[in-house]
MIBA-860828 format. One record per residue (C-alpha): z, x, y; residue number from 1; chain. Coordinates in steps of 0.25 Angstrom, whole numbers, plus 2048, in hexadecimal, padded with zeros to 3 digits. Example, Ala and Ser with C-alpha at 12.3 -4.5 7.8 and 13.67 -1.06 7.14 Angstrom:
! MIBA-860828
w, u, v, nr, kette
81F, 831, 7EE, 1, A
81D, 837, 7FC, 2, A
//
This chain:
! MIBA-860828
w, u, v, nr, kette
7FE, CEC, A97, 1, A
7F7, CF2, A8B, 2, A
7F6, D00, A89, 3, A
7E7, D05, A8C, 4, A
7DF, D0B, A7F, 5, A
7D9, D19, A81, 6, A
7CA, D18, A7D, 7, A
7CE, D23, A74, 8, A
7D7, D1A, A6B, 9, A
7CD, D0E, A6B, 10, A
7C6, D0E, A5E, 11, A
7B7, D12, A5E, 12, A
7AD, D07, A5F, 13, A
7A2, D08, A54, 14, A
792, D0E, A58, 15, A
78B, D06, A5D, 16, A
77E, D02, A54, 17, A
773, CF9, A55, 18, A
778, CF1, A48, 19, A
787, CF1, A4D, 20, A
77F, CEB, A5B, 21, A
779, CE2, A55, 22, A
784, CDC, A4B, 23, A
78C, CDB, A58, 24, A
780, CD3, A5F, 25, A
77F, CCA, A52, 26, A
78F, CC6, A52, 27, A
78F, CC4, A61, 28, A
783, CBB, A60, 29, A
78B, CB3, A54, 30, A
797, CB2, A5E, 31, A
792, CB0, A6C, 32, A
782, CAB, A69, 33, A
775, CB3, A6C, 34, A
776, CB3, A7C, 35, A
781, CBA, A7C, 36, A
77B, CC7, A74, 37, A
777, CCF, A7F, 38, A
779, CDE, A81, 39, A
784, CDE, A8A, 40, A
78C, CD3, A82, 41, A
78A, CDA, A76, 42, A
78F, CE8, A7D, 43, A
79C, CE0, A80, 44, A
79D, CDC, A73, 45, A
79C, CEA, A6C, 46, A
7A3, CF1, A78, 47, A
799, CF9, A7D, 48, A
790, CF9, A89, 49, A
781, CF3, A8A, 50, A
779, D00, A8B, 51, A
780, D05, A7C, 52, A
779, CF8, A76, 53, A
76B, CFC, A7D, 54, A
76B, D08, A73, 55, A
76A, CFE, A6A, 56, A
763, CF3, A6E, 57, A
759, CF1, A77, 58, A
75C, CE6, A7D, 59, A
762, CD7, A7A, 60, A
756, CD3, A76, 61, A
755, CDE, A6B, 62, A
764, CDB, A68, 63, A
761, CCB, A64, 64, A
755, CD0, A5D, 65, A
75E, CD8, A54, 66, A
768, CCD, A51, 67, A
75D, CC3, A4C, 68, A
758, CCE, A44, 69, A
767, CD1, A3E, 70, A
769, CC1, A3C, 71, A
75B, CC2, A35, 72, A
763, CCA, A2B, 73, A
769, CBB, A26, 74, A
75D, CB5, A23, 75, A
75D, CB1, A15, 76, A
74E, CB8, A10, 77, A
751, CB6, A02, 78, A
753, CA7, A04, 79, A
74D, C9C, 9F9, 80, A
74A, CA8, 9F1, 81, A
740, CA6, 9E5, 82, A
73C, C99, 9EB, 83, A
72C, C97, 9F0, 84, A
729, CA0, 9FC, 85, A
728, C98, A05, 86, A
734, C92, A01, 87, A
73A, C9F, A04, 88, A
734, CA2, A11, 89, A
739, C94, A16, 90, A
747, C98, A11, 91, A
746, CA5, A18, 92, A
741, CA0, A25, 93, A
74D, C95, A23, 94, A
757, C9E, A22, 95, A
751, CA7, A2F, 96, A
752, C9B, A37, 97, A
761, C99, A33, 98, A
763, CA5, A37, 99, A
75F, CA4, A45, 100, A
765, C94, A45, 101, A
773, C9A, A43, 102, A
770, CA1, A51, 103, A
76A, C98, A5A, 104, A
767, CA3, A65, 105, A
762, CAC, A5C, 106, A
758, CA3, A56, 107, A
752, CA0, A66, 108, A
752, CB0, A68, 109, A
74B, CB3, A5B, 110, A
73E, CAB, A60, 111, A
73C, CB7, A69, 112, A
746, CC2, A65, 113, A
73D, CCB, A5A, 114, A
745, CD0, A50, 115, A
741, CDD, A49, 116, A
74C, CE2, A40, 117, A
74D, CE3, A30, 118, A
752, CD4, A2F, 119, A
746, CD0, A36, 120, A
73C, CD8, A2F, 121, A
745, CD4, A20, 122, A
741, CC4, A25, 123, A
732, CCA, A27, 124, A
732, CCF, A1B, 125, A
736, CC3, A13, 126, A
72D, CBA, A1A, 127, A
721, CC3, A18, 128, A
725, CC4, A09, 129, A
726, CB5, A07, 130, A
718, CB2, A0F, 131, A
712, CBE, A06, 132, A
718, CB5, 9FA, 133, A
710, CAA, 9FE, 134, A
703, CB1, A00, 135, A
703, CB3, A0F, 136, A
6FA, CBD, A15, 137, A
700, CC8, A1B, 138, A
6FB, CC5, A29, 139, A
6FF, CB7, A28, 140, A
70C, CBA, A23, 141, A
70E, CC4, A2D, 142, A
70A, CB9, A39, 143, A
712, CB0, A32, 144, A
71F, CB3, A30, 145, A
720, CB6, A40, 146, A
71A, CA6, A3F, 147, A
725, CA1, A37, 148, A
731, CA9, A3C, 149, A
72C, CA3, A4A, 150, A
72F, C96, A45, 151, A
73A, C97, A3F, 152, A
740, C9F, A49, 153, A
73D, C93, A54, 154, A
741, C8B, A4B, 155, A
750, C90, A4A, 156, A
74E, C93, A59, 157, A
74B, C83, A5B, 158, A
755, C7D, A52, 159, A
761, C87, A57, 160, A
75E, C84, A64, 161, A
760, C74, A62, 162, A
76D, C79, A5A, 163, A
772, C7D, A68, 164, A
76C, C70, A71, 165, A
777, C66, A71, 166, A
76C, C5C, A75, 167, A
762, C60, A6A, 168, A
765, C52, A64, 169, A
762, C4B, A6F, 170, A
755, C53, A72, 171, A
74F, C4E, A63, 172, A
753, C41, A66, 173, A
74C, C40, A73, 174, A
740, C46, A6C, 175, A
740, C3C, A61, 176, A
741, C30, A6C, 177, A
735, C37, A74, 178, A
72C, C37, A67, 179, A
731, C2A, A62, 180, A
72C, C22, A70, 181, A
721, C2B, A74, 182, A
714, C24, A7A, 183, A
70B, C21, A6D, 184, A
700, C21, A79, 185, A
702, C2D, A7F, 186, A
70A, C35, A73, 187, A
702, C2D, A67, 188, A
704, C39, A5E, 189, A
714, C3D, A63, 190, A
716, C2E, A60, 191, A
711, C2E, A52, 192, A
715, C3A, A4D, 193, A
724, C36, A53, 194, A
72B, C38, A47, 195, A
724, C43, A41, 196, A
726, C4D, A4B, 197, A
736, C4C, A48, 198, A
735, C4A, A3A, 199, A
73A, C51, A30, 200, A
746, C5B, A2C, 201, A
748, C67, A34, 202, A
747, C6F, A26, 203, A
738, C67, A23, 204, A
734, C69, A30, 205, A
738, C79, A2F, 206, A
731, C79, A21, 207, A
724, C73, A23, 208, A
723, C7C, A30, 209, A
724, C8A, A28, 210, A
71B, C82, A1C, 211, A
712, C7F, A27, 212, A
711, C8E, A2D, 213, A
710, C94, A1F, 214, A
704, C8B, A1C, 215, A
6FF, C90, A29, 216, A
702, C9E, A26, 217, A
6FB, C9E, A19, 218, A
6EF, C98, A1D, 219, A
6EC, CA0, A2B, 220, A
6E8, CAD, A2C, 221, A
6ED, CB3, A39, 222, A
6DE, CB7, A3C, 223, A
6D6, CC7, A3E, 224, A
6E0, CD1, A42, 225, A
6DE, CD8, A4F, 226, A
6D4, CDF, A53, 227, A
6D2, CED, A52, 228, A
6CD, CF7, A5C, 229, A
//
């Protein structure tokens, strides 16, 4: 029977910090998935009690937002440096999508999580600088960044979900069949556009959607500001 070890003889645990907690949360997510990153499970991994974590992180939602912000540090903000501003903006958004795509559950969480850390702010700065370089007026750029990130986040979440779904190819086959056999009498436009609706490589459709948003952001003012009393 092993001899009990005195608590005094055990090495002291490192002091908790927010940075250390987020580090541990990222490692836990990469090992077990985001759904397992709860305050209780993280406390077990850190050999402490959940109450100790609440000093640094308010709840699981804030923890997931902190994980998201940490991973945003992997976005390549200098992608395609030297290229046209549209090319560079497209490359930054593509890198952002790849970071989310690598972590399917995080991509889904990013639809509602509101990151506000240094890496999110650095991403905003990069996108705003590129829009300014393209001559986009300030307010249109500020609103446009939100629209561009929403589109990229939704795209990453959609494709991450498809990657995890073992029935994704079957679902696409069913959609193709439904479009091809749509009634020309009751669904004439769907039948006529059946091929176009599923045409184009993912990269082509992605680039077209970003160009469409950029053209709209450049051409469309947000209207008058809020009224003052």
